[in-house]
Structure formats: structure tokens, C-alpha cells
C-alpha positions as a Markdown table, in Angstrom:
| # | Residue | x | y | z |
|---|---|---|---|---|
| 1 | Unk | 0.0 | 0.0 | 0.0 |
| 2 | Unk | 1.3 | 3.4 | -0.9 |
| 3 | Unk | 0.9 | 6.3 | 1.5 |
| 4 | Unk | 0.6 | 9.8 | 0.2 |
| 5 | Unk | 3.7 | 11.7 | 1.4 |
| 6 | Unk | 1.5 | 14.8 | 2.0 |
| 7 | Unk | -0.2 | 12.9 | 4.8 |
| 8 | Unk | 2.4 | 13.2 | 7.6 |
| 9 | Unk | 0.9 | 10.5 | 9.9 |
| 10 | Unk | -0.3 | 8.1 | 7.2 |
| 11 | Unk | 1.7 | 5.1 | 8.5 |
| 12 | Unk | 0.7 | 5.9 | 12.0 |
| 13 | Unk | -3.0 | 5.9 | 11.1 |
| 14 | Unk | -2.5 | 2.7 | 9.1 |
| 15 | Unk | -0.8 | 1.1 | 12.0 |
| 16 | Unk | -3.7 | 2.1 | 14.3 |
| 17 | Unk | -6.2 | 0.6 | 11.9 |
| 18 | Unk | -4.2 | -2.7 | 11.6 |
| 19 | Unk | -4.0 | -2.8 | 15.4 |
| 20 | Unk | -7.8 | -2.4 | 15.8 |
| 21 | Unk | -8.2 | -5.3 | 13.4 |
| 22 | Unk | -5.8 | -7.4 | 15.5 |
| 23 | Unk | -3.3 | -7.5 | 12.6 |
| 24 | Unk | -0.4 | -6.9 | 14.9 |
| 25 | Unk | 2.4 | -7.8 | 12.4 |
| 26 | Unk | 1.2 | -5.2 | 9.9 |
| 27 | Unk | 0.6 | -2.7 | 12.6 |
| 28 | Unk | 4.2 | -3.1 | 13.8 |
| 29 | Unk | 5.5 | -2.7 | 10.3 |
| 30 | Unk | 3.4 | 0.5 | 9.7 |
| 31 | Unk | 4.6 | 2.0 | 13.0 |
| 32 | Unk | 8.2 | 1.2 | 12.0 |
| 33 | Unk | 7.7 | 3.0 | 8.6 |
| 34 | Unk | 6.2 | 6.0 | 10.4 |
| 35 | Unk | 9.3 | 6.1 | 12.7 |
| 36 | Unk | 11.6 | 5.8 | 9.6 |
| 37 | Unk | 9.9 | 8.8 | 8.1 |
| 38 | Unk | 9.6 | 10.7 | 11.4 |
| 39 | Unk | 12.1 | 9.4 | 14.0 |
| 40 | Unk | 10.7 | 11.7 | 16.7 |
| 41 | Unk | 7.1 | 10.6 | 16.3 |
| 42 | Unk | 6.2 | 10.1 | 20.0 |
| 43 | Unk | 2.9 | 8.5 | 19.1 |
| 44 | Unk | 4.4 | 5.9 | 16.7 |
| 45 | Unk | 7.2 | 5.1 | 19.2 |
| 46 | Unk | 4.7 | 4.7 | 22.0 |
| 47 | Unk | 2.2 | 2.7 | 20.0 |
| 48 | Unk | 5.0 | 0.4 | 18.8 |
| 49 | Unk | 6.2 | -0.1 | 22.3 |
| 50 | Unk | 2.8 | -0.9 | 23.6 |
| 51 | Unk | 2.1 | -3.2 | 20.7 |
| 52 | Unk | 5.3 | -5.2 | 21.4 |
| 53 | Unk | 4.2 | -5.5 | 25.0 |
| 54 | Unk | 0.8 | -6.9 | 23.9 |
| 55 | Unk | 2.7 | -9.3 | 21.7 |
| 56 | Unk | 4.6 | -10.4 | 24.9 |
| 57 | Unk | 7.9 | -8.9 | 23.8 |
| 58 | Unk | 8.6 | -6.8 | 26.9 |
| 59 | Unk | 12.2 | -6.0 | 26.1 |
| 60 | Unk | 11.4 | -4.6 | 22.6 |
| 61 | Unk | 8.4 | -2.8 | 24.1 |
| 62 | Unk | 10.5 | -1.1 | 26.7 |
| 63 | Unk | 13.1 | -0.1 | 24.0 |
| 64 | Unk | 10.5 | 1.9 | 22.0 |
| 65 | Unk | 8.8 | 3.3 | 25.1 |
| 66 | Unk | 12.2 | 4.6 | 26.4 |
| 67 | Unk | 12.8 | 6.2 | 22.9 |
| 68 | Unk | 9.4 | 8.0 | 23.2 |
| 69 | Unk | 10.3 | 9.3 | 26.7 |
| 70 | Unk | 13.7 | 10.6 | 25.4 |
| 71 | Unk | 11.9 | 12.5 | 22.6 |
| 72 | Unk | 9.2 | 13.9 | 25.0 |
| 73 | Unk | 10.1 | 13.6 | 28.6 |
């Protein structure tokens, strides 16, 4: 799926949609693409961290949550 570059949070919104549909792998991939485009996206970092926690990957979840806190303490 192509995201219009004029929509700054396109991958974030797509990730949220995938997460709501319980498609966690695609949600994680979308959040990662958002972070690649906007490395300081606190919402994408937080959502990805929480998603990994839901997927029982506490270490990876904490990694992204710590990044979010560094961006916006």
C-alpha cells in the first residue's frame, strides 16, 4: 500500500487501523515505517512499544517506550 507523502501521519494511522483489526504484524510494520519517516514521532514510538508488550515482547516494548520518553520527557 502506498501512503501519500502529503499525509504526515499516514503510516501511524494505518498502524492504528491494523492494530484495531488485531493484525499486529502489519501494525508493527506500519509504525516502523512512520518512525523511519519521522524518527521523533512520539505516538508511533509509544504505539509500537505498547504493541510489542501486547505481543509479549517486553524488552522490545521497553526499548521503544524509552525512545518515546527521550523524545518527549
